[in-house]
C-alpha positions in Angstrom: -32.7 7.8 -14.3 -31.8 11.2 -15.9 -28.1 10.5 -15.8 -28.5 7.6 -18.2 -30.4 9.5 -20.9 -28.4 9.9 -24.1 -29.1 13.6 -24.3 -27.5 14.1 -20.8 -24.2 12.3 -21.8 -21.1 14.5 -22.3 -19.5 11.8 -24.4 -22.2 11.6 -27.1 -22.0 15.1 -28.4 -18.2 14.7 -28.7 -18.6 11.4 -30.5 -21.3 12.9 -32.9 -19.3 16.0 -33.7 -16.2 14.0 -34.3 -17.9 11.8 -36.8 -19.7 14.7 -38.5 -16.5 16.7 -38.8 -14.7 13.7 -40.3 -17.5 13.4 -42.8 -17.0 17.1 -43.8 -13.3 16.5 -44.3 -13.9 13.5 -46.6 -14.3 15.3 -50.0 -11.1 17.1 -49.4 -9.3 14.0 -48.3 -10.7 12.0 -51.1 -9.1 14.4 -53.5 -5.7 13.7 -51.9 -6.5 9.9 -51.8 -6.0 9.7 -48.0 -8.2 8.8 -45.0 -8.8 11.1 -42.0 -6.4 9.1 -39.8 -3.7 9.3 -42.5 -4.3 13.1 -42.7 -3.7 13.4 -39.0 -0.3 11.5 -39.4 0.6 13.9 -42.2 -0.3 17.0 -40.1 2.1 15.7 -37.5 4.9 15.1 -40.1 4.2 18.5 -41.9 4.8 20.2 -38.6 8.0 18.2 -37.8 9.3 15.7 -40.4 11.3 12.6 -39.6 9.8 11.3 -36.3 9.9 8.0 -34.6 6.7 5.9 -34.9 6.2 6.1 -31.2 6.5 9.9 -31.2 3.8 10.1 -33.9 1.6 7.6 -32.0 2.0 9.6 -28.8 1.1 12.9 -30.4 -2.1 11.4 -31.8 -3.0 9.5 -28.6 -2.8 6.2 -30.5 -1.1 2.9 -29.8 1.9 2.1 -32.1 0.0 -1.1 -33.2 -2.8 1.2 -34.5 -0.6 3.6 -36.3 1.7 1.0 -37.9 -0.9 -0.1 -40.6 -1.6 3.6 -41.4 2.1 4.2 -42.0 2.4 1.1 -44.1 -0.4 2.3 -46.3 1.1 5.8 -46.6 4.5 4.2 -47.5 2.8 2.1 -50.2 1.3 5.3 -51.6 4.8 6.8 -51.7 3.9 9.6 -49.2 6.3 8.6 -46.4 9.3 6.4 -46.1 10.6 4.4 -43.2 14.2 4.4 -42.0 16.2 3.4 -38.9 17.3 5.9 -36.3 21.0 6.7 -36.5 21.1 7.0 -32.7 19.1 3.9 -32.0 18.6 1.4 -34.9 15.7 -0.2 -33.0 13.6 2.9 -33.7 11.8 3.3 -37.0 11.8 6.9 -38.3 9.0 8.1 -40.6 9.9 10.8 -43.1 8.0 12.5 -45.8 8.8 11.8 -49.4 8.8 14.6 -52.0 5.2 13.6 -52.7 4.3 13.9 -49.1 6.0 17.3 -48.8 4.1 18.4 -52.0 0.8 17.3 -50.4 1.2 19.9 -47.7 0.6 22.6 -50.3 -2.4 20.7 -51.7 -3.9 20.4 -48.2 -3.2 23.9 -47.1 -6.8 25.1 -47.9 -8.6 22.3 -46.0 -8.8 23.9 -42.5 -10.0 27.2 -44.0 -12.6 25.4 -46.2 -13.9 23.4 -43.2 -14.2 26.5 -41.0 -15.9 28.4 -43.8 -18.6 25.6 -43.9 -19.2 25.6 -40.2 -20.5 29.3 -40.2 -19.3 29.7 -36.6 -17.3 32.8 -35.9 -13.5 32.1 -35.8 -13.3 33.5 -32.2 -15.9 31.0 -31.0 -14.0 28.2 -32.8 -10.9 29.3 -31.1 -12.6 29.3 -27.7 -14.0 25.8 -28.4 -10.5 24.5 -29.5 -9.0 26.0 -26.3 -11.6 24.3 -24.1 -11.1 21.0 -25.9 -7.3 21.1 -25.3 -7.9 21.8 -21.7 -10.2 18.7 -21.5 -7.5 16.6 -23.3 -4.9 17.8 -20.7 -7.3 16.9 -17.8 -8.1 13.5 -19.3 -4.6 12.6 -20.1 
């Protein structure tokens, strides 16, 4: 049954590439003392600071129960802080601390370094990223 061979699965190359890319990020993230999921949270906050937990989770396609431990660890490291929403005190707002804001400058080189190591032309990477975003939209 050809459709059940690993080499014929669409999901396996995505899974493999994801794991291998995360592995390439690791030395850069180790220097910042954060994990890849924490880096994703920071990317969201560097783009728009002070967001509700559920907004961050939604942006990253994660459950709030998954993201809460990440946020607690980031808070413990002094990178983010929690606060209550002024509009709705039931909502927890996550904001960058000065340390978290400073880390943006330290991390600015990471995407370029990673792309440099891939030795794939930027135009092809852009096409791939666009295709992946289309797939995300379809699967959502």
